[in-house]
PDB file with SEQRES, HELIX, SHEET and CRYST1 records, atoms N, CA, C and O in Angstrom:
SEQRES   1 A   68  MET THR ARG VAL GLY GLY ASN ALA THR ILE ILE LEU GLU          
SEQRES   2 A   68  LYS ASP GLY LYS LYS LEU ILE PRO LYS VAL ASN ILE TYR          
SEQRES   3 A   68  GLU SER SER ARG LYS PHE GLU LYS ILE LEU ILE GLY LYS          
SEQRES   4 A   68  LYS VAL GLU GLU ILE PRO ASP LEU VAL SER ARG ILE CYS          
SEQRES   5 A   68  GLY ILE CYS HIS VAL PRO HIS LYS LEU GLY GLY VAL THR          
SEQRES   6 A   68  SER SER PRO                                                  
HELIX    1 AA1 PHE A   32  LEU A   36  1                                   5    
HELIX    2 AA2 VAL A   41  GLU A   43  5                                   3    
HELIX    3 AA3 ILE A   44  VAL A   48  1                                   5    
HELIX    4 AA4 HIS A   56  THR A   65  1                                  10    
SHEET    1 AA1 2 ASN A   7  ASP A  15  0                                        
SHEET    2 AA1 2 LYS A  18  TYR A  26 -1                                        
CRYST1    1.000    1.000    1.000  90.00  90.00  90.00 P 1           1          
ATOM      1  N   MET A   1     -36.818   6.010  10.495  1.00  0.00           N  
ATOM      2  CA  MET A   1     -35.555   6.209   9.766  1.00  0.00           C  
ATOM      3  C   MET A   1     -34.582   6.917  10.591  1.00  0.00           C  
ATOM      4  O   MET A   1     -34.770   8.071  10.975  1.00  0.00           O  
ATOM      5  N   THR A   2     -33.445   6.168  10.890  1.00  0.00           N  
ATOM      6  CA  THR A   2     -32.396   6.827  11.769  1.00  0.00           C  
ATOM      7  C   THR A   2     -31.352   7.572  11.158  1.00  0.00           C  
ATOM      8  O   THR A   2     -30.941   8.596  11.705  1.00  0.00           O  
ATOM      9  N   ARG A   3     -30.819   7.117   9.948  1.00  0.00           N  
ATOM     10  CA  ARG A   3     -29.749   7.826   9.245  1.00  0.00           C  
ATOM     11  C   ARG A   3     -29.974   7.806   7.797  1.00  0.00           C  
ATOM     12  O   ARG A   3     -30.471   6.848   7.204  1.00  0.00           O  
ATOM     13  N   VAL A   4     -29.575   8.938   7.230  1.00  0.00           N  
ATOM     14  CA  VAL A   4     -29.627   9.052   5.754  1.00  0.00           C  
ATOM     15  C   VAL A   4     -28.332   9.600   5.276  1.00  0.00           C  
ATOM     16  O   VAL A   4     -27.898  10.586   5.871  1.00  0.00           O  
ATOM     17  N   GLY A   5     -27.667   9.115   4.308  1.00  0.00           N  
ATOM     18  CA  GLY A   5     -26.367   9.599   3.902  1.00  0.00           C  
ATOM     19  C   GLY A   5     -26.808  10.545   2.651  1.00  0.00           C  
ATOM     20  O   GLY A   5     -26.871  10.056   1.524  1.00  0.00           O  
ATOM     21  N   GLY A   6     -27.094  11.841   2.873  1.00  0.00           N  
ATOM     22  CA  GLY A   6     -27.530  12.733   1.846  1.00  0.00           C  
ATOM     23  C   GLY A   6     -28.669  13.542   2.473  1.00  0.00           C  
ATOM     24  O   GLY A   6     -28.729  13.726   3.689  1.00  0.00           O  
ATOM     25  N   ASN A   7     -29.544  14.005   1.631  1.00  0.00           N  
ATOM     26  CA  ASN A   7     -30.777  14.870   1.989  1.00  0.00           C  
ATOM     27  C   ASN A   7     -32.001  14.043   1.941  1.00  0.00           C  
ATOM     28  O   ASN A   7     -32.109  13.262   0.995  1.00  0.00           O  
ATOM     29  N   ALA A   8     -32.927  14.103   2.819  1.00  0.00           N  
ATOM     30  CA  ALA A   8     -34.155  13.457   2.828  1.00  0.00           C  
ATOM     31  C   ALA A   8     -35.286  14.360   3.120  1.00  0.00           C  
ATOM     32  O   ALA A   8     -35.126  15.310   3.887  1.00  0.00           O  
ATOM     33  N   THR A   9     -36.471  14.106   2.527  1.00  0.00           N  
ATOM     34  CA  THR A   9     -37.630  14.752   2.941  1.00  0.00           C  
ATOM     35  C   THR A   9     -38.741  13.807   3.170  1.00  0.00           C  
ATOM     36  O   THR A   9     -38.903  12.853   2.409  1.00  0.00           O  
ATOM     37  N   ILE A  10     -39.532  14.026   4.203  1.00  0.00           N  
ATOM     38  CA  ILE A  10     -40.578  13.171   4.549  1.00  0.00           C  
ATOM     39  C   ILE A  10     -41.825  14.001   4.556  1.00  0.00           C  
ATOM     40  O   ILE A  10     -42.005  14.976   5.285  1.00  0.00           O  
ATOM     41  N   ILE A  11     -42.756  13.476   3.586  1.00  0.00           N  
ATOM     42  CA  ILE A  11     -44.047  14.149   3.385  1.00  0.00           C  
ATOM     43  C   ILE A  11     -45.087  13.248   3.999  1.00  0.00           C  
ATOM     44  O   ILE A  11     -45.129  12.042   3.756  1.00  0.00           O  
ATOM     45  N   LEU A  12     -45.936  13.878   4.813  1.00  0.00           N  
ATOM     46  CA  LEU A  12     -47.072  13.092   5.267  1.00  0.00           C  
ATOM     47  C   LEU A  12     -48.418  13.642   4.680  1.00  0.00           C  
ATOM     48  O   LEU A  12     -48.794  14.804   4.834  1.00  0.00           O  
ATOM     49  N   GLU A  13     -49.070  12.717   4.020  1.00  0.00           N  
ATOM     50  CA  GLU A  13     -50.280  13.171   3.387  1.00  0.00           C  
ATOM     51  C   GLU A  13     -51.373  12.405   4.192  1.00  0.00           C  
ATOM     52  O   GLU A  13     -51.217  11.256   4.605  1.00  0.00           O  
ATOM     53  N   LYS A  14     -52.545  13.190   4.380  1.00  0.00           N  
ATOM     54  CA  LYS A  14     -53.574  12.735   5.044  1.00  0.00           C  
ATOM     55  C   LYS A  14     -54.732  12.278   4.219  1.00  0.00           C  
ATOM     56  O   LYS A  14     -55.213  13.067   3.406  1.00  0.00           O  
ATOM     57  N   ASP A  15     -55.293  10.904   4.371  1.00  0.00           N  
ATOM     58  CA  ASP A  15     -56.342  10.450   3.510  1.00  0.00           C  
ATOM     59  C   ASP A  15     -57.457   9.969   4.552  1.00  0.00           C  
ATOM     60  O   ASP A  15     -57.530   8.844   5.045  1.00  0.00           O  
ATOM     61  N   GLY A  16     -58.194  10.907   4.754  1.00  0.00           N  
ATOM     62  CA  GLY A  16     -59.312  10.655   5.876  1.00  0.00           C  
ATOM     63  C   GLY A  16     -58.508  10.726   7.093  1.00  0.00           C  
ATOM     64  O   GLY A  16     -57.816  11.703   7.378  1.00  0.00           O  
ATOM     65  N   LYS A  17     -58.622   9.584   7.867  1.00  0.00           N  
ATOM     66  CA  LYS A  17     -57.867   9.479   9.252  1.00  0.00           C  
ATOM     67  C   LYS A  17     -56.634   8.921   9.211  1.00  0.00           C  
ATOM     68  O   LYS A  17     -55.946   8.857  10.230  1.00  0.00           O  
ATOM     69  N   LYS A  18     -56.207   8.443   7.994  1.00  0.00           N  
ATOM     70  CA  LYS A  18     -54.933   7.728   7.766  1.00  0.00           C  
ATOM     71  C   LYS A  18     -53.806   8.671   7.256  1.00  0.00           C  
ATOM     72  O   LYS A  18     -54.039   9.465   6.345  1.00  0.00           O  
ATOM     73  N   LEU A  19     -52.666   8.589   7.805  1.00  0.00           N  
ATOM     74  CA  LEU A  19     -51.473   9.279   7.376  1.00  0.00           C  
ATOM     75  C   LEU A  19     -50.646   8.361   6.450  1.00  0.00           C  
ATOM     76  O   LEU A  19     -50.300   7.228   6.784  1.00  0.00           O  
ATOM     77  N   ILE A  20     -50.360   8.921   5.282  1.00  0.00           N  
ATOM     78  CA  ILE A  20     -49.532   8.155   4.323  1.00  0.00           C  
ATOM     79  C   ILE A  20     -48.143   8.901   4.170  1.00  0.00           C  
ATOM     80  O   ILE A  20     -48.063  10.027   3.680  1.00  0.00           O  
ATOM     81  N   PRO A  21     -47.107   8.210   4.608  1.00  0.00           N  
ATOM     82  CA  PRO A  21     -45.855   8.864   4.567  1.00  0.00           C  
ATOM     83  C   PRO A  21     -45.093   8.681   3.185  1.00  0.00           C  
ATOM     84  O   PRO A  21     -45.136   7.580   2.636  1.00  0.00           O  
ATOM     85  N   LYS A  22     -44.490   9.594   2.689  1.00  0.00           N  
ATOM     86  CA  LYS A  22     -43.728   9.627   1.397  1.00  0.00           C  
ATOM     87  C   LYS A  22     -42.348  10.016   1.637  1.00  0.00           C  
ATOM     88  O   LYS A  22     -42.134  11.123   2.131  1.00  0.00           O  
ATOM     89  N   VAL A  23     -41.340   9.201   1.332  1.00  0.00           N  
ATOM     90  CA  VAL A  23     -39.934   9.484   1.696  1.00  0.00           C  
ATOM     91  C   VAL A  23     -39.241   9.743   0.313  1.00  0.00           C  
ATOM     92  O   VAL A  23     -39.391   8.917  -0.587  1.00  0.00           O  
ATOM     93  N   ASN A  24     -38.526  10.809   0.134  1.00  0.00           N  
ATOM     94  CA  ASN A  24     -37.602  11.123  -0.861  1.00  0.00           C  
ATOM     95  C   ASN A  24     -36.168  11.251  -0.392  1.00  0.00           C  
ATOM     96  O   ASN A  24     -35.875  12.085   0.464  1.00  0.00           O  
ATOM     97  N   ILE A  25     -35.293  10.468  -0.917  1.00  0.00           N  
ATOM     98  CA  ILE A  25     -33.843  10.674  -0.476  1.00  0.00           C  
ATOM     99  C   ILE A  25     -33.023  11.062  -1.712  1.00  0.00           C  
ATOM    100  O   ILE A  25     -33.045  10.465  -2.789  1.00  0.00           O  
ATOM    101  N   TYR A  26     -32.309  12.130  -1.410  1.00  0.00           N  
ATOM    102  CA  TYR A  26     -31.453  12.722  -2.576  1.00  0.00           C  
ATOM    103  C   TYR A  26     -30.063  12.535  -2.153  1.00  0.00           C  
ATOM    104  O   TYR A  26     -29.677  12.991  -1.076  1.00  0.00           O  
ATOM    105  N   GLU A  27     -29.270  11.871  -2.965  1.00  0.00           N  
ATOM    106  CA  GLU A  27     -27.794  11.763  -2.720  1.00  0.00           C  
ATOM    107  C   GLU A  27     -27.094  12.403  -3.899  1.00  0.00           C  
ATOM    108  O   GLU A  27     -27.423  12.158  -5.059  1.00  0.00           O  
ATOM    109  N   SER A  28     -26.141  13.209  -3.575  1.00  0.00           N  
ATOM    110  CA  SER A  28     -25.416  13.849  -4.556  1.00  0.00           C  
ATOM    111  C   SER A  28     -24.413  12.863  -5.106  1.00  0.00           C  
ATOM    112  O   SER A  28     -24.090  11.869  -4.456  1.00  0.00           O  
ATOM    113  N   SER A  29     -23.933  13.126  -6.268  1.00  0.00           N  
ATOM    114  CA  SER A  29     -22.965  12.294  -6.952  1.00  0.00           C  
ATOM    115  C   SER A  29     -21.726  12.521  -6.322  1.00  0.00           C  
ATOM    116  O   SER A  29     -21.397  13.679  -6.064  1.00  0.00           O  
ATOM    117  N   ARG A  30     -20.920  11.473  -6.010  1.00  0.00           N  
ATOM    118  CA  ARG A  30     -19.690  11.588  -5.285  1.00  0.00           C  
ATOM    119  C   ARG A  30     -18.479  11.353  -6.378  1.00  0.00           C  
ATOM    120  O   ARG A  30     -17.345  11.756  -6.120  1.00  0.00           O  
ATOM    121  N   LYS A  31     -18.724  10.808  -7.373  1.00  0.00           N  
ATOM    122  CA  LYS A  31     -17.699  10.494  -8.508  1.00  0.00           C  
ATOM    123  C   LYS A  31     -16.605   9.588  -7.837  1.00  0.00           C  
ATOM    124  O   LYS A  31     -15.429   9.720  -8.176  1.00  0.00           O  
ATOM    125  N   PHE A  32     -16.968   8.696  -6.913  1.00  0.00           N  
ATOM    126  CA  PHE A  32     -16.149   7.852  -6.218  1.00  0.00           C  
ATOM    127  C   PHE A  32     -15.415   6.857  -7.134  1.00  0.00           C  
ATOM    128  O   PHE A  32     -14.312   6.409  -6.820  1.00  0.00           O  
ATOM    129  N   GLU A  33     -16.069   6.507  -8.316  1.00  0.00           N  
ATOM    130  CA  GLU A  33     -15.500   5.534  -9.226  1.00  0.00           C  
ATOM    131  C   GLU A  33     -14.233   6.162  -9.925  1.00  0.00           C  
ATOM    132  O   GLU A  33     -13.267   5.472 -10.251  1.00  0.00           O  
ATOM    133  N   LYS A  34     -14.303   7.380 -10.107  1.00  0.00           N  
ATOM    134  CA  LYS A  34     -13.123   8.168 -10.731  1.00  0.00           C  
ATOM    135  C   LYS A  34     -11.880   7.900  -9.888  1.00  0.00           C  
ATOM    136  O   LYS A  34     -10.815   7.672 -10.461  1.00  0.00           O  
ATOM    137  N   ILE A  35     -11.955   7.914  -8.624  1.00  0.00           N  
ATOM    138  CA  ILE A  35     -10.844   7.651  -7.685  1.00  0.00           C  
ATOM    139  C   ILE A  35     -10.220   6.293  -7.889  1.00  0.00           C  
ATOM    140  O   ILE A  35      -9.014   6.119  -7.714  1.00  0.00           O  
ATOM    141  N   LEU A  36     -11.010   5.370  -8.244  1.00  0.00           N  
ATOM    142  CA  LEU A  36     -10.698   4.001  -8.479  1.00  0.00           C  
ATOM    143  C   LEU A  36      -9.879   3.665  -9.718  1.00  0.00           C  
ATOM    144  O   LEU A  36      -9.162   2.664  -9.744  1.00  0.00           O  
ATOM    145  N   ILE A  37      -9.986   4.481 -10.713  1.00  0.00           N  
ATOM    146  CA  ILE A  37      -9.208   4.240 -11.923  1.00  0.00           C  
ATOM    147  C   ILE A  37      -7.653   4.318 -11.759  1.00  0.00           C  
ATOM    148  O   ILE A  37      -7.034   5.310 -11.373  1.00  0.00           O  
ATOM    149  N   GLY A  38      -7.133   3.128 -12.109  1.00  0.00           N  
ATOM    150  CA  GLY A  38      -5.694   3.013 -12.006  1.00  0.00           C  
ATOM    151  C   GLY A  38      -5.224   2.373 -10.777  1.00  0.00           C  
ATOM    152  O   GLY A  38      -4.030   2.116 -10.623  1.00  0.00           O  
ATOM    153  N   LYS A  39      -6.158   2.090  -9.849  1.00  0.00           N  
ATOM    154  CA  LYS A  39      -5.767   1.492  -8.538  1.00  0.00           C  
ATOM    155  C   LYS A  39      -5.717  -0.101  -8.641  1.00  0.00           C  
ATOM    156  O   LYS A  39      -6.413  -0.673  -9.480  1.00  0.00           O  
ATOM    157  N   LYS A  40      -4.888  -0.803  -7.781  1.00  0.00           N  
ATOM    158  CA  LYS A  40      -4.803  -2.116  -7.915  1.00  0.00           C  
ATOM    159  C   LYS A  40      -6.116  -2.766  -7.443  1.00  0.00           C  
ATOM    160  O   LYS A  40      -6.831  -2.207  -6.611  1.00  0.00           O  
ATOM    161  N   VAL A  41      -6.417  -3.947  -7.984  1.00  0.00           N  
ATOM    162  CA  VAL A  41      -7.723  -4.704  -7.645  1.00  0.00           C  
ATOM    163  C   VAL A  41      -7.764  -4.948  -6.183  1.00  0.00           C  
ATOM    164  O   VAL A  41      -8.855  -4.935  -5.614  1.00  0.00           O  
ATOM    165  N   GLU A  42      -6.585  -5.185  -5.478  1.00  0.00           N  
ATOM    166  CA  GLU A  42      -6.649  -5.609  -4.086  1.00  0.00           C  
ATOM    167  C   GLU A  42      -7.006  -4.326  -3.293  1.00  0.00           C  
ATOM    168  O   GLU A  42      -7.471  -4.481  -2.164  1.00  0.00           O  
ATOM    169  N   GLU A  43      -6.836  -3.109  -3.765  1.00  0.00           N  
ATOM    170  CA  GLU A  43      -6.982  -1.914  -2.991  1.00  0.00           C  
ATOM    171  C   GLU A  43      -8.446  -1.483  -2.950  1.00  0.00           C  
ATOM    172  O   GLU A  43      -8.874  -0.770  -2.042  1.00  0.00           O  
ATOM    173  N   ILE A  44      -9.231  -1.947  -3.989  1.00  0.00           N  
ATOM    174  CA  ILE A  44     -10.627  -1.395  -4.179  1.00  0.00           C  
ATOM    175  C   ILE A  44     -11.523  -1.706  -2.942  1.00  0.00           C  
ATOM    176  O   ILE A  44     -12.214  -0.792  -2.491  1.00  0.00           O  
ATOM    177  N   PRO A  45     -11.552  -2.936  -2.369  1.00  0.00           N  
ATOM    178  CA  PRO A  45     -12.516  -3.097  -1.245  1.00  0.00           C  
ATOM    179  C   PRO A  45     -12.161  -2.188  -0.067  1.00  0.00           C  
ATOM    180  O   PRO A  45     -13.095  -1.773   0.620  1.00  0.00           O  
ATOM    181  N   ASP A  46     -10.961  -1.850   0.225  1.00  0.00           N  
ATOM    182  CA  ASP A  46     -10.625  -0.961   1.293  1.00  0.00           C  
ATOM    183  C   ASP A  46     -10.993   0.470   0.903  1.00  0.00           C  
ATOM    184  O   ASP A  46     -11.506   1.199   1.752  1.00  0.00           O  
ATOM    185  N   LEU A  47     -10.783   0.869  -0.218  1.00  0.00           N  
ATOM    186  CA  LEU A  47     -11.112   2.298  -0.747  1.00  0.00           C  
ATOM    187  C   LEU A  47     -12.635   2.474  -0.620  1.00  0.00           C  
ATOM    188  O   LEU A  47     -13.097   3.416   0.024  1.00  0.00           O  
ATOM    189  N   VAL A  48     -13.449   1.526  -1.263  1.00  0.00           N  
ATOM    190  CA  VAL A  48     -14.775   1.736  -1.271  1.00  0.00           C  
ATOM    191  C   VAL A  48     -15.428   1.602   0.131  1.00  0.00           C  
ATOM    192  O   VAL A  48     -16.535   2.117   0.286  1.00  0.00           O  
ATOM    193  N   SER A  49     -14.909   1.033   1.037  1.00  0.00           N  
ATOM    194  CA  SER A  49     -15.430   0.913   2.407  1.00  0.00           C  
ATOM    195  C   SER A  49     -15.330   2.330   3.011  1.00  0.00           C  
ATOM    196  O   SER A  49     -15.967   2.549   4.042  1.00  0.00           O  
ATOM    197  N   ARG A  50     -14.703   3.157   2.545  1.00  0.00           N  
ATOM    198  CA  ARG A  50     -14.723   4.523   3.051  1.00  0.00           C  
ATOM    199  C   ARG A  50     -15.810   5.441   2.542  1.00  0.00           C  
ATOM    200  O   ARG A  50     -15.948   6.569   3.016  1.00  0.00           O  
ATOM    201  N   ILE A  51     -16.572   4.974   1.595  1.00  0.00           N  
ATOM    202  CA  ILE A  51     -17.627   5.802   0.972  1.00  0.00           C  
ATOM    203  C   ILE A  51     -18.659   6.288   2.117  1.00  0.00           C  
ATOM    204  O   ILE A  51     -19.151   7.416   2.151  1.00  0.00           O  
ATOM    205  N   CYS A  52     -18.897   5.304   3.008  1.00  0.00           N  
ATOM    206  CA  CYS A  52     -19.889   5.749   4.122  1.00  0.00           C  
ATOM    207  C   CYS A  52     -19.448   5.125   5.465  1.00  0.00           C  
ATOM    208  O   CYS A  52     -19.121   3.942   5.549  1.00  0.00           O  
ATOM    209  N   GLY A  53     -19.456   5.943   6.465  1.00  0.00           N  
ATOM    210  CA  GLY A  53     -19.011   5.488   7.764  1.00  0.00           C  
ATOM    211  C   GLY A  53     -20.109   4.626   8.533  1.00  0.00           C  
ATOM    212  O   GLY A  53     -19.870   4.007   9.569  1.00  0.00           O  
ATOM    213  N   ILE A  54     -21.282   4.665   7.922  1.00  0.00           N  
ATOM    214  CA  ILE A  54     -22.487   3.957   8.534  1.00  0.00           C  
ATOM    215  C   ILE A  54     -22.458   2.515   8.014  1.00  0.00           C  
ATOM    216  O   ILE A  54     -22.445   1.547   8.775  1.00  0.00           O  
ATOM    217  N   CYS A  55     -22.448   2.423   6.674  1.00  0.00           N  
ATOM    218  CA  CYS A  55     -22.596   1.108   6.073  1.00  0.00           C  
ATOM    219  C   CYS A  55     -21.317   0.568   5.191  1.00  0.00           C  
ATOM    220  O   CYS A  55     -21.430   0.165   4.033  1.00  0.00           O  
ATOM    221  N   HIS A  56     -20.156   0.622   5.883  1.00  0.00           N  
ATOM    222  CA  HIS A  56     -18.956   0.292   5.272  1.00  0.00           C  
ATOM    223  C   HIS A  56     -18.763  -1.149   4.910  1.00  0.00           C  
ATOM    224  O   HIS A  56     -17.989  -1.521   4.028  1.00  0.00           O  
ATOM    225  N   VAL A  57     -19.532  -1.960   5.660  1.00  0.00           N  
ATOM    226  CA  VAL A  57     -19.295  -3.421   5.304  1.00  0.00           C  
ATOM    227  C   VAL A  57     -20.030  -3.729   3.979  1.00  0.00           C  
ATOM    228  O   VAL A  57     -19.420  -4.355   3.112  1.00  0.00           O  
ATOM    229  N   PRO A  58     -21.256  -3.343   3.777  1.00  0.00           N  
ATOM    230  CA  PRO A  58     -21.809  -3.729   2.364  1.00  0.00           C  
ATOM    231  C   PRO A  58     -21.001  -3.089   1.237  1.00  0.00           C  
ATOM    232  O   PRO A  58     -20.853  -3.704   0.181  1.00  0.00           O  
ATOM    233  N   HIS A  59     -20.454  -1.831   1.429  1.00  0.00           N  
ATOM    234  CA  HIS A  59     -19.585  -1.337   0.387  1.00  0.00           C  
ATOM    235  C   HIS A  59     -18.340  -2.079   0.160  1.00  0.00           C  
ATOM    236  O   HIS A  59     -17.935  -2.236  -0.992  1.00  0.00           O  
ATOM    237  N   LYS A  60     -17.693  -2.553   1.183  1.00  0.00           N  
ATOM    238  CA  LYS A  60     -16.501  -3.442   1.173  1.00  0.00           C  
ATOM    239  C   LYS A  60     -16.989  -4.776   0.396  1.00  0.00           C  
ATOM    240  O   LYS A  60     -16.333  -5.192  -0.560  1.00  0.00           O  
ATOM    241  N   LEU A  61     -17.993  -5.338   0.775  1.00  0.00           N  
ATOM    242  CA  LEU A  61     -18.425  -6.612   0.089  1.00  0.00           C  
ATOM    243  C   LEU A  61     -18.775  -6.284  -1.329  1.00  0.00           C  
ATOM    244  O   LEU A  61     -18.501  -7.107  -2.203  1.00  0.00           O  
ATOM    245  N   GLY A  62     -19.320  -5.222  -1.615  1.00  0.00           N  
ATOM    246  CA  GLY A  62     -19.654  -4.889  -3.061  1.00  0.00           C  
ATOM    247  C   GLY A  62     -18.375  -4.687  -3.856  1.00  0.00           C  
ATOM    248  O   GLY A  62     -18.330  -5.025  -5.039  1.00  0.00           O  
ATOM    249  N   GLY A  63     -17.302  -4.126  -3.213  1.00  0.00           N  
ATOM    250  CA  GLY A  63     -16.103  -3.904  -3.876  1.00  0.00           C  
ATOM    251  C   GLY A  63     -15.262  -5.287  -4.098  1.00  0.00           C  
ATOM    252  O   GLY A  63     -14.471  -5.371  -5.037  1.00  0.00           O  
ATOM    253  N   VAL A  64     -15.452  -6.278  -3.265  1.00  0.00           N  
ATOM    254  CA  VAL A  64     -14.891  -7.605  -3.400  1.00  0.00           C  
ATOM    255  C   VAL A  64     -15.614  -8.269  -4.492  1.00  0.00           C  
ATOM    256  O   VAL A  64     -14.978  -8.887  -5.346  1.00  0.00           O  
ATOM    257  N   THR A  65     -17.023  -8.182  -4.535  1.00  0.00           N  
ATOM    258  CA  THR A  65     -17.649  -9.045  -5.556  1.00  0.00           C  
ATOM    259  C   THR A  65     -17.600  -8.350  -6.910  1.00  0.00           C  
ATOM    260  O   THR A  65     -17.876  -9.007  -7.914  1.00  0.00           O  
ATOM    261  N   SER A  66     -17.252  -7.001  -7.010  1.00  0.00           N  
ATOM    262  CA  SER A  66     -17.240  -6.439  -8.280  1.00  0.00           C  
ATOM    263  C   SER A  66     -15.819  -6.326  -8.939  1.00  0.00           C  
ATOM    264  O   SER A  66     -15.633  -5.879 -10.071  1.00  0.00           O  
ATOM    265  N   SER A  67     -14.828  -6.790  -8.084  1.00  0.00           N  
ATOM    266  CA  SER A  67     -13.457  -6.738  -8.592  1.00  0.00           C  
ATOM    267  C   SER A  67     -13.362  -7.763  -9.706  1.00  0.00           C  
ATOM    268  O   SER A  67     -13.963  -8.832  -9.597  1.00  0.00           O  
ATOM    269  N   PRO A  68     -12.629  -7.478 -10.772  1.00  0.00           N  
ATOM    270  CA  PRO A  68     -12.419  -8.526 -11.795  1.00  0.00           C  
ATOM    271  C   PRO A  68     -11.537  -9.701 -11.417  1.00  0.00           C  
ATOM    272  O   PRO A  68     -11.328 -10.602 -12.230  1.00  0.00           O  
TER     273      PRO A  68                                                      
END                                                                             
């Protein structure tokens, strides 16, 4: 795992000679949807692409497909 936007814990459990990884990812609520209220539909893809600097393209595509 190279990057996580938020906090993560990795717990390794041992079952005999085998290690079992358990990953918990916690992301805080950003309330980004509140910022979009009252914005023009054309602005939404550009605004949501700023949610994450790592995965901006999926956010932008999600903004395009969810726009009315």
